[in-house]
Residue, then its C-alpha position, 0 to 999 in steps of 0.5 A: m102517915n100522920e103525925w100523933k098529935k095530943l089534942n084538947p078536945i071538946f066532948e059534945y057528948d059530955q054538955i047533953d048529960s054529964r053522968i057519961l064521963q061522970h061515973s065511967a071507968w073508962r074517963g082516964h082513956c077518952r083522950f088517948a082514944y080521940d088522939l089515936i082515931h084522929y091518928y089512925q082515921p080508921n074507915t070503919i070502928v066498932e065497940l062491943g059493949t058500950h053502956w053509957g057511950t063514954s068510949f064510943f063517944s070519945m072516939c066519935q069526937a075524934v070522928e066528927d072534929g076530923k072531918l075523917p069518912s069514919s062509920c062508927y058501930a055500938v054494939d050493946t043489948w042495953v039491958g045490962d049484966p052481972h058485971a055491969g048490972h041490969y038497967g031499962n031503956e035510959v041508957y039506950d035512950t040517952v045514948s040514942v038521943i046523942s047519936t042522932t042528935i051530935y054524930p047523926r052523920f056516921t054512927h050505927l047503933l045495933r041493939a044486939t048480942f056479939d054473937e049476932a052483930v058479927m054477921q052484919f060485919e065482913d072478914d077484914s073490914i074493921q080497923i078500931l075494936h073495942i072489946d068492952g062487953f062481959h068481962q069473965y075470962d071465957a065471954v072475953s076471949h069467946d069475943y076474942e076469937l069471934w071477931l078477930p077475922k073481922l079485923a083488918e091486916n093493918g088493925i087494933i083491938m083495945f081491951h078495957d079491965i086489963s088491970c082489973h082483978t076482981p072475982g069474975f073479972g078475967v080480961w087480965k089473963l087473956w090479955e097476959s096470954l096475948k101480950e106475950k106473943l103479939p104486938s101490943l101497947q098498955f096502959e094500967h090507969s082507969s082499970g087498964l086499956g090493952i092495945l093489941f095489934p093481933k096481926g102482926i107489926t105495922e107501921q103505926y105500932a112501930i111508930l107508937k112503940n118508939q114514943w111509947p114511954e113519953l106518951k104513956a106518961y102523958y096520958e096518963s097525967l092527965e087523969a091525975 
């Protein structure tokens, strides 16, 4: 089992386009995501809802720096939705340039709906799944239930915006129900990030749970 390390990465994608970090609600979780990938060393990482790529490329940076044998998949239509707004090809083109320039060895951009992309993955094959698509309750519940069979036995699911109670946002509601019955950890800052272990307590969860008060305080302090 690897030791959890608090690293201080240089996010190369920020040097190509500073907008990716500058305007992202995810920026407060980048260092945690980087350290999580370094610690967990997953074979397959899948993100549902990538937009500009802050979360995706933060995880990719850990794969690149650690020379890990991971494959990273970003699933998005890159046309937007009622919460993120609608946009043209500029976002996808930017993400594509970063992917092919910095992380070409292991990144895969799947321009599809989540329902279309799910059939490309075998059951029990994904170690890290990040769900950050349309945030309406029925939508995020559907995404969770649809993709859960694809998660490995020791897999982790992350949900962004668990602290966001804006009208129309329902991730918090799903998160409240899931954490009552499944092993989980969470951050409240940067719109909140839920870390779920839906297939039971793993060795990784037990270790993180024991360190969580200190780790939580540390990563929250980085946003201050």
